[in-house]
Backbone as numpy.savetxt, mean C-alpha at the origin, in Angstrom:
# Nx Ny Nz CAx CAy CAz Cx Cy Cz
-5.85 -0.55 28.98 -7.12 0.06 28.94 -7.34 0.67 27.40
-8.57 0.47 26.94 -8.87 0.82 25.69 -8.62 2.29 25.49
-8.10 2.69 24.37 -7.85 4.14 24.14 -9.32 4.94 24.14
-10.26 4.20 23.55 -11.58 5.00 23.44 -12.12 5.33 24.87
-11.96 4.43 25.86 -12.35 4.69 27.22 -11.64 5.74 27.80
-10.25 5.85 27.59 -9.35 6.94 28.01 -9.82 8.17 27.45
-10.20 8.20 26.26 -10.51 9.46 25.54 -11.80 9.94 26.09
-12.79 9.03 26.17 -14.07 9.34 26.85 -13.99 9.88 28.18
-13.22 9.27 28.88 -12.83 9.63 30.25 -12.27 11.08 30.53
-11.09 11.16 29.75 -10.41 12.38 30.07 -10.39 13.36 28.91
-11.05 12.96 27.72 -11.07 13.96 26.62 -9.84 13.94 25.92
-8.77 13.13 26.20 -7.64 13.17 25.32 -7.04 11.81 25.53
-6.04 11.33 24.63 -5.41 10.16 24.60 -3.87 10.29 25.21
-3.76 11.50 25.86 -2.36 11.74 26.31 -1.90 10.75 27.36
-2.76 10.36 28.21 -2.28 9.30 29.24 -2.04 7.96 28.66
-2.51 7.57 27.41 -2.28 6.36 26.71 -0.93 6.41 25.91
-0.45 7.46 25.64 0.69 7.55 24.80 2.05 6.77 25.14
2.24 6.76 26.38 3.45 5.81 26.78 3.11 4.27 26.46
1.94 4.02 26.27 1.55 2.59 25.94 1.67 2.27 24.42
1.52 3.40 23.78 1.48 3.08 22.31 2.84 2.88 21.68
2.85 2.28 20.45 3.98 1.93 19.81 4.43 3.10 19.07
5.74 3.24 18.68 6.18 4.37 17.85 6.07 3.78 16.44
6.20 4.60 15.60 6.01 4.17 14.16 7.18 3.25 13.82
8.39 3.54 14.25 9.44 2.77 14.05 9.31 1.21 14.64
8.79 1.24 15.72 8.62 -0.06 16.49 7.47 -0.81 15.71
6.43 -0.16 15.35 5.48 -0.89 14.62 5.83 -1.45 13.30
6.58 -0.69 12.63 7.13 -1.11 11.17 8.09 -2.27 11.57
8.82 -2.27 12.51 9.68 -3.41 12.92 8.83 -4.55 13.16
7.72 -4.54 13.82 6.95 -5.56 14.33 6.21 -6.35 12.96
5.94 -5.56 12.15 5.28 -5.90 11.01 6.21 -6.24 9.74
7.43 -6.12 10.04 8.42 -6.27 8.97 8.09 -5.34 7.85
7.87 -4.15 7.96 7.31 -3.21 6.88 8.31 -3.20 5.61
9.65 -3.15 6.03 10.56 -3.22 5.05 10.61 -4.40 4.04
10.47 -5.49 4.72 10.33 -6.73 3.81 9.23 -6.81 3.15
7.95 -6.36 3.60 6.63 -6.33 2.91 6.88 -5.22 1.62
7.54 -4.16 1.89 7.58 -3.25 1.00 8.59 -3.74 -0.27
9.60 -4.47 0.13 10.37 -5.04 -0.91 9.52 -6.14 -1.83
8.82 -7.00 -1.14 7.81 -7.71 -1.83 6.95 -7.19 -2.63
6.28 -6.11 -2.10 5.21 -5.39 -3.02 5.97 -4.70 -4.06
7.01 -4.06 -4.00 7.59 -3.53 -5.15 7.91 -4.51 -6.14
8.25 -5.69 -5.78 8.67 -6.87 -6.78 7.40 -7.30 -7.50
6.27 -7.18 -6.73 4.95 -7.61 -7.32 4.56 -6.66 -8.50
4.68 -5.32 -8.26 4.11 -4.41 -9.19 5.29 -3.70 -10.09
6.53 -4.35 -10.01 7.59 -3.83 -10.81 7.93 -4.85 -11.89
6.95 -4.80 -12.89 7.13 -5.89 -14.05 6.77 -5.00 -15.30
7.21 -5.77 -16.43 6.86 -5.21 -17.74 6.01 -6.22 -18.44
5.32 -5.70 -19.27 4.46 -6.56 -20.07 5.24 -6.68 -21.45
5.40 -7.96 -21.88 6.13 -8.41 -22.97 5.37 -7.77 -24.33
6.14 -7.40 -25.37 5.57 -6.94 -26.59 5.23 -8.16 -27.39
3.93 -8.13 -27.61 3.40 -9.42 -28.45 3.65 -9.20 -29.94
3.39 -8.16 -30.44 3.60 -7.77 -31.88 4.99 -7.05 -32.22
5.65 -7.66 -33.24 6.75 -7.07 -33.65 6.48 -5.86 -34.58
5.36 -5.68 -35.14 4.95 -4.56 -36.10 3.78 -4.01 -35.57
3.38 -2.81 -35.88 2.12 -2.26 -35.56 1.00 -3.02 -36.10
-0.16 -3.23 -35.42 -1.33 -3.81 -35.81 -2.08 -3.07 -36.87
-2.18 -3.68 -38.00 -3.00 -3.12 -39.07 -4.48 -3.01 -38.84
-5.12 -1.93 -39.38 -6.57 -1.81 -38.95 -7.20 -2.57 -40.01
-8.24 -3.35 -39.38 -9.06 -4.27 -40.31 -9.95 -3.39 -41.22
-10.05 -3.82 -42.34 -10.96 -3.18 -43.32 -12.39 -3.26 -42.90
-13.21 -2.18 -43.11 -14.57 -2.25 -42.80 -14.96 -1.68 -41.46
-13.86 -1.52 -40.78 -14.14 -0.82 -39.36 -14.17 0.74 -39.37
-14.98 1.38 -38.64 -15.03 2.86 -38.68 -13.63 3.49 -38.23
-13.36 4.36 -38.78 -12.12 5.20 -38.54 -12.26 5.83 -37.07
-11.20 5.70 -36.23 -11.26 6.19 -34.90 -11.26 7.67 -34.81
């Protein structure tokens, strides 16, 4: 049964709770830990330093 119908009919989702997944079961089904490791690897990077010395200000540019 759709949860929205249950809520409309009884005013609560209490009757649907036994059919619902626990958070642990949902995370297991979608391999949350595997995705979390992938996601961490994607955003856990460093940008290489391009210049070995500070960039000198070009002449004729207004001061910051």
